N, C-alpha and C positions, 0 to 999 in steps of 0.2 A: 714490570713492577707498577708503572703508572696505570696500565690497563687494568690490573688487579684492583688498584685503589679506586678507579672509576667504577668498576663493577660493584665493589662493596658499597660505595657511596650511593649508587643507584638502587641497590637492594634495600639499603636503609631508608631511602626516600620513599620507596614503594611501601615498605612496612609501616612507616610513620603515617603516610597518607591513608593506608588501609585502616589503621587504628583510629585516625580522626574520623573517617567515614563511618566506622562502626559506632563511635561515640555519638556522632550526630544522629545516626539512625535510631539509636536507643533513646536519645532525648526526644526525637520526633515521635516515637512510639508512646512515650509517656504523655506528651502533650495531646496526642490523638485520643488516648484512652480517657484523658481528662476532658475531652470535648473541645479542646482549644485547637480547632482545625487550622486557622490561619497561621498560628505559631508552628504547628506540626508541618504544614506545607513548607514553611521557610527552612525548617531543619531538614526535612526530606530533600529539598532542593540543594541544600548545602552538602548533604551526604551524597547525593547523586553527582554533583559536580566534583566530588572527591573520589568518585568511581564506584559507588555502591549500586549494583544492579537491583538489589532488593528495594532500595529507596526509589529507584525509577519505577519499579513495578507498583509500589504503593501509591506513588503520585498518580500513575495511570489509573488505578482503580478509584481513587478519590474523584478524579474528573469524570471517569466513566459512569460512576454511580451518582454523581452530583452530591457527594457526601459533604455537606457544609459549604459547598461552593456551587456555582451554576454548572450544570452538566455540560461538558464540552468533549465530544467524542474525538475531535481533531487533536486537542491537547493530549487526550488519553492515548491516542495512537502514536503521537510523537514520543511520549515517554516509553510506551511499550516497545517501539522499534529500537530505542536506545538500549533498553534492557536486553532485547533479543540479540543485539550485536555482541553482548557479553554472554550469550548462550544461556540465558536464564529461562528455565523450562516453563515456569508458570506464566511468564510474559509471552512465550511462544504460543501457549494454549489460548490465552486471552486474545492474542492477535488473530488467531485462527477464527475465533468466534466473531471478531469484528469483520473479517472477510465474509463470513456467512451472512451476517445481518446487514452489511453495508454501512456500518457505523464508523465514520471517519475515513473510510477507504471505499473504493468501488467494490461491488460484490464480485468475488472470485472464489469459486468452490475449489479450484485446483490449488490456489495458495492456501486456502483454509486447511485442506488435507495435508499439504506440505508442512505447514507450521505445526499442525497437530501431531503429525508423525515425528517431527523433530523433538517436540516436547515429550512424546511417549518414549522415544529412544533414549532420552536423557533420564528416564526413570520416573517421570511424573505420572503417578498411577491414575489420576483423574483423566488425563488424556488417553491412557491405555484403555480404561473402561469405556470412555466415550467412543473411541474408534471401534471397539467391539460392538457397541450398540448401533453405530452407523452402518457397519457392514452387515449386521444381522437384519436390520430393518430396511436397508437399501435407501438410506437418506444421504443425499449429496453424492454418494458413490453407488455403484452397482452392488446389489445384494451378493454377498459372498460369505456363506456360513463358515467355511474353513478359515477364511481370513479373520472372521469374527472370533472364532474359537482360539486362534493363535494369540490375538490381542488380549482376550480374556485370560488365557493361560499366563501371559506375561503379567497381567494385573494381579493375578493370584500368587505370583511368584513361583509358578511351576516350571520345571525344566523344559525348555523348548529348543528347537533348532532355529536360531536367530535368522538364518538365511531365508527360511521359509516366509518370514515376515516381510522380506524384501525381494520381490521377484527378480530384480536386476542381479546379474552375476556378481558375486563378491569373491575377490581373490585374496587369499591369505598369503603371508610370507612363505618363501620356499620351504622353510623348515619350522613348522609351528611348534615343534616339540621344544625348541629353544626359547620360546617366549615365556616370560614369567612376570608376574606382578606381585610385588611384595604387599602382603596384607597383615595387619595386626592379628595376633593369635586370638581366636575366639573359643572359649571353653565354657561349658561343654557345647558341642555343636555336631550336627549330623550333616555331612556334605554329600550332595547328589550331583553327579556329573552327567550331562546329557551326552549322547553319542556324537562323535566327531568324525567327519569324513576328511579325505585328503585336502579338499579345498574349502571346507566349511568349518569355521571356528566353533568354539564351544561356549555354552552358557553354564555357569556354575551357580547353583542356588544353595545357600547355607541357611539352615534353620536352627536358631538358638533354642535352648530349653525353655525360655520364657515366651516362646511363640513369635519372636521377632524374626522376620524373613529378611535375609540380606541377599541381594542378587548382584552378580557381576557378569557382564556380558563382554566377551572378548571377540572382536571382529575387525576385519580389515577391509578397506574400501579402495577400489580403483587402483590397483597396482602399487599401493602403498607398501613400503618396505618396513614400516614400523607398526606395531600393534597399537591400536587406540582403544583403551579400556574405559569402560564406564566406572565412575566412582561408586563406592558403596551407597546404596539407598535403603533406608529403612521403610518397611511397610508393616507397621505394627497393627495387628488385628485388622489388616486390610482397610484402614481408615483412609479416606480420600484427601484430607486436608492437613496432613502432618508436615513437619519441616523436613524437607528432603535435601540431601547432598546431591547436587545435580551433576550429570555427566558432561564431558567435554567432547561432544560429537559435532564435527563441523557441519553447519547448516548447508554450506555449499555442496558438500557431498550428497546430502539428502536431496537437495534441489536437483542436482545433476542426475541422480538415479531416477527421480520421478519424471524428469524431462526425457530421459532415455526410454522409460516405459511408454510415455505418450508418443514419442517419435516412432517407436516400434509398432505401436497400435495404429498410428496413422499410415505408416508404410504398408501394413497389412491391408488396411481398408482401401488405400488408393489403388491396390492391385486388382480390386474387384471391377468387373466391367459395368459401366453405367448403362442403364437402359432408358428408353424413352419414357418420360413421365406420363402416367395414365391420366385420363380425364378426371377432374374433381367430381366428387359426389358426396352426398350427405352420409353420415356414418350409419352403418347397418350392423346390428348385433349378430355376428356369425360365430359359430363355435371355433375355438382356437385350434382345434385339431385339424381343420381343413386347410391349414397352411397360411391363413390370414395373419398379417403382422400383429404383434402385441406391443403396446406402448404403456409405460408406467411413469408417472411423474415422481421423480426422486426428491425434488425440493422446489418450492416450499411445501411444507406439510399442510394438510387440510386444517382450516381454521387459524392459519398463521396471520400475523399482523404485517402490514407493509406501510411505508411512508413516502414512497417515491412514485412518479408517474409511469415508470417502466419497471416491471418485475422480470427478473431473469429466472426462467424455468429451466431446470435440469431434468432430463428424462432418459429413460432406458428404452431402447428399441430392439426388438427381436423380430427379424424378418427373414430368417432362414436363407441367407445368401443374397437377398434382394435389397439390402440396405441402400445401395447406391441408386436404386430406382424407386425408393419409397419416399413418400412425402408426408410431412406433418401438417395437420390443419388445426388451428387454434381458434376457439370462439370465446368471447367475453360477454357474459350476460346474453348469450344467444346470437351475438353479432360476430360474423366471421371476420377475422383479421385480414388485412389487405393482401398480405403476401403469404404464399404457401411455398415451402422450400424443400429441396432435397436435404437429407440429414445423414448423420453418422451416429453410430452407437454411442450412448452416454453423452449426447451433445447437449447444448444449451440453446435457448431461443429467447430473445427479448420480446416481451409482450406489453403493449400499452394498456394501462388500466385506468379506470375513471377515478375521480376523487370521492369514492364511496366504497362500501363493501361490494364485492362482486364475486361471480362464479366463473371459473375458467374451465373450459372443456377442451381436451386435446385428443385427437385420434390420428392414426396412421393409415395410409392407403397405398396399395400397389396393385399389380395385376391379379393378385390372389384375393383381393377383397379389402375390406376395411376392418380395422381393429375395434374391439370394444372400447368405447370412449373412457378416458380417465378424467375424473372431475375433482376439483378442489374448490373450497370456498375461502376467500381471502377477506380479511377485516382491515379496513383502513384506519390507521391511527389518526385521531383527531380529525375525523371525516367531516370537516367543515371547510367551506371555501374561504381562503384567506384573501382579504382585500389588499392588504399591504404586501409589497414584494419582499423578497429576501435578497441579501447581498452576499455573494461568494467571491473569494479572492484567493488566488495562488500567488504567493509572494516569494521570490527567489533572490538570494544574494550569495554570490560566489566571489571570494577574494583570494582564496588559497589555491594556487595553481602549481602543478608540477610539470611545467613546460618552459624550457629556456626562452622560447619565443614570447611567452606571455608572462609579464611581471605580475607579482601579487598586487592586489588592489587594497588600499588601506581602509576604504570606507564602504565597500560594496555590501558587506553583511550588515553594517550599521544602517545603511540606507534601507535595506529590506526590513530590518526590525522596526525602524522608526515609521516606515510606511504602513507596516502591518498594524501598529498601534493606532495610527491615524484612521485607518479603515475601520477598525474595531469600535472606534468612538462614535461611529455613525449609526449605531443601533438606535432606532426610534426616530431617525431623520431621513426618510420616513420608514426605514426598513424594520419589519417585525423581528427579523433575525439577521445577524451578521456572522458569517463563518469564514475564518481566514486560515489557510494552510501555509505555514511559514517553513521554508526550506532554506537552510544556510549551510554552505560548505559541504561537509561529508554527508549531509542529509539531502543534498541536491544533485544526485547522480542523474543520468539520463533516464533510467528506469523510474526513479522517484518522481521526476517531472511528468513522465507519461502517466503514472498512477494518479498524480494530483489532478491532471487534466481529466482523466476518466472519472475521478470523484466529482469534479465540478460538473461534468456532463450528466452524471447520474442524479445529482441533487437539483440542478437548476430547472426552473419552469419558464414558460414563455414570458411571463411578466416580471421575472427576476433580472438582476444585473450581475454580470460576472466581470472580474478584473484579473489581469495577468500582469505581474510586475517582475521585471528581470533587471538586476544590477550585476554586471560582471562583464567578462570579455565576450566578444563575438568574433567571427572569423569568416572570411570569404576565400574559397578555394580558387584554383586556377581556372575553373569553369564559371566563376563568378556566382557560386551558390553560397547562400548565407547560412551560418550556424551559430546558435547560442552555444557557448562552451561551458558545460556543466562541471561539477566537481569530478575529477578523474579524467576529463576530456583532454585531448591533445590535438594540436593542429595537424600533426602527422597521422592521426587516426580519427578521421572525421566521423567514422561509424560510431564512435563513442560520444559524439556531440548530438545536440538537438537541432535538427535542420529546420529550415523554413517549411519544407514539405511535411516533416513530422508535426510541426505546429499546426499547419493547415488541416492535416488529417484529424488531429485531436480536436481542433476548434470546430470542425464541421459537425461534431457530435453534440455541441452545446446548443441547446434550443432556447437561447435568450440573447440579449445584447451583450457584447463583449468589448471591454476597453483594454487595450494593451499599452503598458508603459514600458518602453524599451530603453534602458540606459546601458546599451551594449555597443561593442566595437566590432569591426570586421577586419581591421588592418593588422597585419602581423608585425609591423614596424612600430612598436609602441615605446614611448620614452617617458620616464618619470611619472608624473601624475596624470598623464593623458589617457583618456578612453576615447578611441576614435569613433567615427561618425556614422554615416548613413547606412541604411539597409534597403536599398532599392529592390533587390531581389526578394527580400522579405515582403515588401509592400506588394510586389507583383503576386506573390503567393496569396496575400490577403484578398486581393481583388478577385481571385478565383473562388473564394470561400462563399458558401451559400447564405451564411447568417450575417446579421448586422454587426459590423466591427468598426472600431476606430483605433488608430495607432498614434500615440504620442511618442515621437522619437526624440532622443536627447539632443541630437544635432543633425544638421543637414549637409548635403554635399560632401565635401572632403574636410570639413572642419572637425575639430576634436572636442570630445566631451571632457570637461575638467572636474577634478576632485582636489580639494585642498582641506587639510585637517583644520585649518583656522575657521573654515566655514561650518564645520561639524558634519557636513554631508557633501555629496557631489553636487555640483551646481544645479543640475536638473532636479534631483530629488529635493534639494533645499527649497527650490521654488515651488515644487509640487506640494510639499508639506505646508508651506506658507499659505498656498491657495486653499488647501483642505482645512486650515485653521482660520480661514476668514479673510485673508489678505486681499482676495480678489472680489470681495463683496462691495456692492454699491447700493445706495438707497433704492429701495423698491424691489431688490432682488429677493426672490423666494428661496433660491438655492444656487449652488454652483453649477452653472450650465457648462456643457462641453465647449461652447463657443467662448464663454468668459475664461475658462481654464486655458484655452489656446492663446488668448490675448495676453493673459497674465504670464504664462510661461515664456512667451516670446520676449516680453519686456524685461522680466526679472532675470532670466538666464543671461541675456545679452548684457544687462547692467552689471551683474555679478562678475562676469568674466571679461569685462572691458571690451565687450562687443566682439569677442573671439569665438563665441559659440552661439549658434542659433538653433533652437528646437523647432519642430514643426509638427503639424497635425496631418495625418493621412486618413481620409474618409473614403476608402476605396469603393464602397457601394452607395455613397452619397446618401447616407441615412440622415434624417432630420435631427438637428441639435436637440438635446434634452437635458434636464437637470440630473446631475450625478447624485446629489443628495440635497436635502433642504437645510436651511439655516435655522439655528435656534432663535426663537423669537424673544 
């Protein structure tokens, strides 16, 4: 009886919260239509916090477009990812576009296709049509007209074999005839049922008399014993931007299938015998019929805009069995790139580009000759040399742990949020732009941290400054290896943690100065408000890194880092924030130098903790001290 009462109570709470979220969303829509963007954002945030995926999507689009606010791709991606967790198809599609353009995330065509397919499977016809275009033109993916036709058929609401859209094997329940989905009766309607095989489920398309197409796709993934059905979606007059009822297809299943496809492809390619690389030569125009390789640039398209110093090219190679012995040569404005490498079909290559419009030429060569060069022209956004540097920061706070060895931390996420705000306030001192990627708790998984580091490496230039802040638990295993413990990480499964080697690998890709603020522990024996101390192994990893880095560690030796709710922050972050707000300033100082910060942290942290905690600075490559930011005059 008690269990039943609890279930009813929870159901009522969910219902009431949903009603509140809808009310806040509608109020936000009214404010937005009236041009009151600030008020609209507040109401959308309220609806988002109450669980509205649509509100999260609308917030993302406001920041993505800079509609009444300063354009902020990082904030846009944050809201998109939150909506994607609720399987909101429009958010999945927009996130896919962000991965194509590198807006707020590192460029990843594989992730772009994954999220676009997820959106399309949920019935979002804009994604369906775009996939048809991509496969037809060979953009991002290899050209495949059959795949294009299938996506276009889904877009038009035509009966199709859903399994053909997904090359991975799809297993249906043992007896598909017993599967049924209750649908409201629709009259009048004409129902067309596609052919069904023993292992392939069916797609049902219903056409109302008024021209409204309703499609329902029934299919099963990966030995599932229950059918997962797409909810009804309206596709009236094939308009792209109507309100759709979105399907509940697990993104994890789509991700797994795409990974399976990639694994199968790589396995097939690895079985080919590698041959000795031929000598390099300048490209010669030879007829394709003589067996010479053929190369095509899939992305970016000709006349595309770019804004980073490195552009990721995706290309298709046809070498008639000699892919393992074929090399790609890339030239930028007639200058040959330094490295020429062996390639795989539909691979990617990073190309350094100048701070101006440029022409990229690519050709393939093997023992049968050289391909006809593929050429594209790229246009640099704001192609002027910036004198002022940019500041990029990845700020992480994890306090919610599901590990009996690691107690929850009360102030870790607040530390990260407060530090992020302090960094954002430094725009103009002297940075022309400040971008902060804030990851807290469920948004700070190992993969999220990797992606954030890749984003920072993609954006930063040599004269920029990068920061990495981590507040949370650390761990040292029996071999004395150091790990940051992200959300979902466990001391018993260190492969889920972010190791010092992981960090060094990611940091090596950053082509600028990097400051690390580590308020993390490595001890498994933690008590109360203590965050334990040093990370000598981590420091050793930093010493092996190629770029200029500095580490500010929250404590040294075997002392413990303290947090106390009466301070408002952990002792280390409290002192760090004070320094950022001017407490370390002396007469004549133009800005906060790395040396001045070291001295202030040492004195303030020891004073706050009664001399029980001592922070320290590690400068593994002995780089010269510099100003982190300038003071306001």
